[in-house]
Steps between C-alpha positions, in 0.01 A plus 500: 500500500715668761749270674489493879760704683679382812426702807804653656850562371582169335834508324461531121557179307805500281410582137774279359375204705143554380619530140711184523224304670214596268627608157517148359161381629326821388661469158376141468146608593496787253659286229214253538250787474665687213655212311816704448801464730669826399181698554444328835853592609439859391179546698643338813812716468283812459296404808818462704629836371177665616532322834857619547390862457248449786685233694504678833120482517454168319750326726264561794220296337433153639590361156699743281517237226118512474525869403761419235290209372186719472692772311656242265159347425350845443782586260452173313124553473542858384749390235267225385214750469717743303604225259141383461386857424783544250420169329132589476597833346731329250230250404270788415774659288562195286431526133164358412485263209199562283373311203609615156266749335226356285483549123255791533734682735794442265300627203391811693856573611624466142222724370569765763871493411409588140314819599670840508610585856229764558219267393645210699533716814145632462354150455694355792412789731133495401432126489751353741571798726134600501581871476241735356560693180542816710761330723696373200488847339633654821776240535606528136455879501276498188140592425224247569421495129854380432456213744169407336673500162783277630247259649293488182804434281647253751176301523469487122859381459463242778176368351663460159810328639307269734256403226792419269674305778192280547496411133863382490662253741793644697761285326390618152445869572732727305564847628455785252 
């Protein structure tokens, strides 16, 4: 929206008069929109600062206060959009609360913790990470046969521990 200009050399309106006549009413309008008096005062003040920098041209408009009002509303809307975007971002960053792990997951975690580090890494990479034996060998800088050995020993140890864990309730289980 471009405000109408007067034709001819109309004398520029006095900035101080415009400010005094409209600051309060614009602040009330923006306060109702934003729900925050300090923020409303800030956007109206910013709109008047922008108007002052261009006052020679704005003063020739039929209604210079309309230009200031439009700028203030645009500033308020832009600020509202920025806050909404930031809040949406923060909501996505919040920690998710998940249910506690089930007894099978706890037993598996305990059994994995009992394995030697190489066997544990190989089992996790193969079964959970879905890496191939060749990829694990490359990552660990060992021969593929070594990875196969780690997996074989790890599976055997996990099977023994998980079978034992099923036989004894968690509260009675004694660690070796």
